[in-house]
N, C-alpha and C positions, 0 to 999 in steps of 0.2 A: 970407052966410057966418057973420056974427056970430050970427044967429038959430039957424043949424044947430049952431054950437058950444055955444050956450046950451042947446039941447035935449039935446045929447049929455051935457053936464055934469049936467043935471038927472037924466037916466037913470042916469048913473054914480053920482051922489049918492044917489038913491033906492035903487039896487041895493046900494050899499055899506052904506047905513043898514039896509036890510032884512036883509042878511047879518049885519051886527053884532048887530042886535036878535035875530035867530034864534039866532045863536051864544050870545049872553048868556042868552036864555031857556033854551036847551038846558043851558048851564052851571049855571044856577040850579036847573033841574029835577034834574040829576044830583046837585047839592049837597043838595037837599031830600031826595032818596031816600036819600043817604048818612046825612044827619042823622036821618031817620026810623028808621033801624036802630040808632041809638045813643041810648038813653033815659036821662035823668038825673033825679034828685030829691034834694032836701035838706029835711030835717025838723028843726025846733026841738023837742026833746023835753023842754024845760023846764029850770028851774034849781032846785037844791036847796041849802039852807043847812045845813051840817054842823057848824058851830061858830059862835061869836059873830061872827067876822069871816072865815070861810072859806066858799067856795062851790064847787059843782060844776055845770058847764054841760054839758048833754047834747045832742049833735047826731048826726044819721044822714045819710050821703050814699050814694046808690045810683047805679051806673052799669051799664048793660046793653047789650051788643053782640048784637043779635038774629041777625045773620048767623053769628057765631062761637059763639053759645049759652053765653056767659060773662057772669055777673053779679057785680059787686063790691058788697057791702053793708057799709059801714064805719061803726062806732059810735065816735064821738069823745067822750071824757069829759074835759073840761078841769077840772083840780083846782087851784083857786087857794087855796093854803095861805099865809096871811099870816106864819106863823112860819118859812117857808122862802124863800130868796132866788130860787127858780126856780118857774116854773109847770109842772105836770106833766100830761101827756096819756096816758091809757090808751086805746089804739086796739085795737078788735077788728076783724080783718079776716075777715068771714064772706061768705056768698053761695053761688054754685053754678057749677061747671064741668062742663058736660055731657061725657060720655065721648067722643061723636062716633065711637064704634066702628062700623065698617062693612066689608062685603065689597067690595073694589074692583072685582072682576070676577065677579059671581055666576053668570054663565052659562058660565064657562070649563070646559073639559073635563078637561085633564090637569094644569094648574097654576093655582092661585088664591091670592089674598092677602087677609088680613083686617087692616085697620089698627085699631090699639087703643091706649089711653093706657098706656104703659109707666111713666109718671111724671107727677105733677102738681106745680106749683111756685107758691109765693106769695112775692113779694118786696116789701120796703118800702124806699124810698130817700129820705133826707133831704138838704136843701140843704147844700152844702159851705160856703157863704158866710155862714152865720149861726150862732147859738149852739145851735140845735136839735141834740140828741144822744140816741141810744138809750142807756138806762140799765138796761133789763131786758127780758125777753121770755119767752114760753112757747109751745110746749114748749121746754125748755132743751137737752134731750139726745135721743139716739137712742131711738125708742120703737117697739116691735113689738107692742104690745097691740092687741086688736081694737077697743077704744074708748079714745080718748085724752081725758084730762080734766085740766085745771089751773085753779087759782083764784088771782087776785091780790087782795090786800087792802091797803088804804091807810089809814093813821091820820094825821089832822092833827097835825103836829108830831112824828110818830113814824116816818115813812118807810113803805116798802112791803115786802110779803112775798109770794112766789109759792109755793104749795104744790101738790104733785101730787094730782090728783083733786079732787073737790068736798068742801067742808067745810060741814056742816050748821050749825055754830056760827059760821061766819066773819062772818055779818052782825052778830052781837053783839060780835064782837072788833074790827071795823074800822068806820071811818066810811063807807068805800066798798069795794065788792067787785065783781069781774067774773069769771065762770066761762066757760071754753070747753069744748066737748065735740063730738067728731066721730068717726064710725065710719070705719075703714080696713081692713075685712075683706080679707085676702089682700095687704095692702100694709103698708108700714112708713114711719115718719117719721124724717127725719134733718135735721140743720142743716148747710147748706152752709158751707164755710169758704173764706176767712177772713170772720168777722163783725166789722164795725167799728161805730163810733159813728154811722155814717151809712147803713150798708146791712145788711140781713139777708134771708136767703133760706131758706125751708123746702122740702124736697123730700118727696114721698110717693110711694114707689116700689113697684111690683109685686114681691112677695117670695115668699110661699108660697101658691100657687094650687091649691086642690083642686077637681077637676071630676069630678062624678058618682062620688065615692068614690076616684078615682085622684089620684095626685100625692104630695107637693106639686111643682108645677112653678114655674119662674120665667122670667125673660127670657133666660136663657142655657143652663140645664141640660138635658142629654139624659138621659132617664129610663130608657130600655130598656137592659138589660145587653148585648144583642147589637149594639147600635149601628146597627140597621137603620132604625128608625123616627124617629130624630132627637128633637127636642123635640116632644112630643105634646100641647102646651098646649091647643090648640083643635081637635085632630084628632078627628073624630067616630068614624071606624072605620079600623083599620089596612088592612083588605082590603075595604073598602066598594065596592059596585058603582055608587055614586052618582058623578056628575061632581064635579070638584074644587070648584066653586063651591057645591055642596050638601053637602059633606063636612065642614063645620065644626060644632062644638058649638053648639046653640041659645043665643041670648042669654039666655033665661030660666033657663038652667042655670049662669050665670056669676056671679061676685061683683058686687055693686051698682056698684062703682067702674068696672067694665068694661061691664056691661049698661046702666047708667043714667047716673050722675053722681057727682061728689064734692062734698060740702058742707064746705068748709074753715072752720076757726075757729082763728085764731091771735092772740096778744096781743103788742103792742109797746108798751113804756112809754118815752116820751122826755120830756125836759125842755127848757125854753126860758127864757133869762134875762129877768127883768122889764124891765130897761133896754135890751133889744134890741127896739126898737120896729119897727113895720111888719108885714109879712106874710111867710109862708114858703110855698114850693111843695114839696109832697111828691108822690112818684110811687109808685103801687102797681101791680104787675104780677101778673096771674093767667095761668098757662100750662099747657098739656098737652103733653107730649112723646110723640109717637106712634111706635110700633114697627110694623113689618110682619111678620106671621106668615104664612109661605108654606107651602102644601102641594103636593107634586108626586108624580106617579105614577111609580113605579120598577119597571115591568114586572109585578110580582106584588104589590105593596104600596104604601101611601102613606107619605111621609116628610115631617116637619115641620121648619122652620127659623124662627128668630126673628131678625130684623134690628132692632137697637136704634137709636133716635134718628134716624129717617129724616125726620121733619117736626116742626115746632113751630108750635103755634097758640095765640095769646096776645092779650091786650089790656093796654095800659099806660095808666093814667089819671092825670092831674095834678089835684091838689087844692090849693086856696089856703086857707091858715089865717090868719084875721084875729085876731091875738092880742088886740088892744085890745077887740074886741067879742065874742070867743069864738065866731066864726062860721066856717063852712066853705063853700066854693064849688067846684063841679065845673067845672074849666076845660075839660076834654075829653080825648079819647084823643090820645096822643102817640106 
């Protein structure tokens, strides 16, 4: 009897161990797959002496989510001005947000939907528990120009200045400068409110979209005077004989932010008290807000509708700032 019990226990023990081991291995495999789709890199871009006792430390941190097709490329410029009681960081949030535009039901006959980015967003969030605070940013205001450009200049002992557009002479005027420039054809930039010393969000929204010489269209407007055809934003033909899934305007005839991607470039300037030792965690979020554009057959013609804000696709990444050593570490997606 004891031998039989011993044999049973051995079988149970081995079976349990095998199950646990298999489960752990599967869990680790899943984790490895998840990690392989999230790639990070940090670079030390050197140190620059800009005055007898003042320094600029340059770092770049990159985080890419291969599944969501979103990349954050952050440039941290630590400015240690000995004549000022705070350390200043000029942060450029650049990278790429793929449009991810697609036809959800390409073989549908009478009704079909195209999902597309009605808006892109970039957010920077600073910790509530330390002295880190936003002191300036760019763009500062609503901007409808095709190409947005701003430059920040910083003088040791003399503070900073943000100017609209690029300035060919700014390098001669300032100890440090950084310029942003991005294209937003058919979109417009706005600053979400409220903006605080801890949070800032920019939105880049589809606004005036011209397609094949027609328009401008936007996310809401119905353009035909008769009211028959609705919003014709991506409608290829009012009376086309094609099936619904084939009656959308070709991607190559659409603005780049719809057909391809958006390359954001925003500036956030924040300060930190020298006597506030330790590390800070900042969070940066890149997001695309998706609309669904639907076309449907109405017996004799096609009609279009646009439904706003039906889905959100984003990544939020936490970065650790080491103030003592002027270093940056990618903690990961949160």
